[in-house]
N, C-alpha and C positions, 0 to 999 in steps of 0.2 A: 504494500500500500504506500503510495506517495504521500507526502505531506498534504498536498492539495486534496487528494482523495480522502484523507483523514478529516480535513476541514469540512469537506462536503458531506461525508458520512455522519459526522457529529451534528452538523447543522440539520440534516434530514431527521436524525434521531430526536433531537431536541424538539423540532416542529411536530413530529408525529407521535412521540411517546412522552416527551418531557414537558409538554404543554407550551412552555416558553423558557427562554433563558432567564436565570436569576439575574439580578442587576449586576452591573460591573463591579460595584463595591462588594456585594455579597460574594461574587465569584473571586474577587481578590482575597477576601477572607478565607474562602474555601481553598484557594491555591496555597495560601500560607499554611493552613491546617494540613493539607496533603504533603507539602514539603516537610513539615514537622514530623509527619508519620514516616517519611523516608529517612529523615535524620535519626529517628528513634531506632529503626531497624539497623542502620549503619553503625550507630553507637554501640549497639549490642552485639552485632555480628563481627564488626571489625575493630571496635573500640574496647574500652575496659569495662563497660557496663554489662551486667548479666541479664539474660532474659527472665522475665516472670513467666510462670507457667502459662498464663493467658496469652503471652506474646510469642510463644514458640511456633505457632502455626502461621505467623504472618509471612506473606510472600513479598519479597523486595520488588520483584518484577511487577506485581500487581499494584504495589504502592507507587512505583514510578509511572505506571500507566495512568493512575489516577491524577498524578501531577500533569501529565501530558494532556489528558482529557480536559482538565480545567483551563490549562494554558490555551488550548485550541478554542475552547468556548470564548475566552477573553479575546483572542485574535478575531474570531468571527464577529463578535459583538462590536469591536472597535474598527473593523474594516482592514485588519492587517493580513496581508498575504504572507504566511510564514515561509513559503518557499522563497519568495523574493527577499524577505527579511534575512533569512539564513544565508542566501547567496551574497547579499551585500555585506553581512557581518563577516563572512569568510574572506571576502575581498579586503575588507578593512584590516582584518588580522594578518592576512598575507603581506600587506604593505607595511603595517605598523610593527608587526612582530616577526618579520621574516628572519631576522638574526638575533633578536633580543634574547630568546630563551637559550639559544646555542651558546651565547656569550655569558650566560648567568652561571657564575662559579658555584652557586648553591645547588645547581641541578647536575653538577658533574660528579 
């Protein structure tokens, strides 16, 4: 699935099954909540925190997909074409950071 297909699929789902988009502010709060859930899994799986019994069945991939879902909702609501945005962002990084990280002693 391309990014544009994902944007179209989610838009169709919202309109047919979700009734309507939550407001942009509500979706921003939802995005923050979902990112927090990813952080919780990462902190326990790769960090020093331990899983509670109720957290052991949490799926990192599913949590990341939740983040992507809400981000796509926000893009759809605000008229952002994520394919174009990502291409422009990669171009910016290729110009700005072409040698920056290779010259960073902290990364060697």
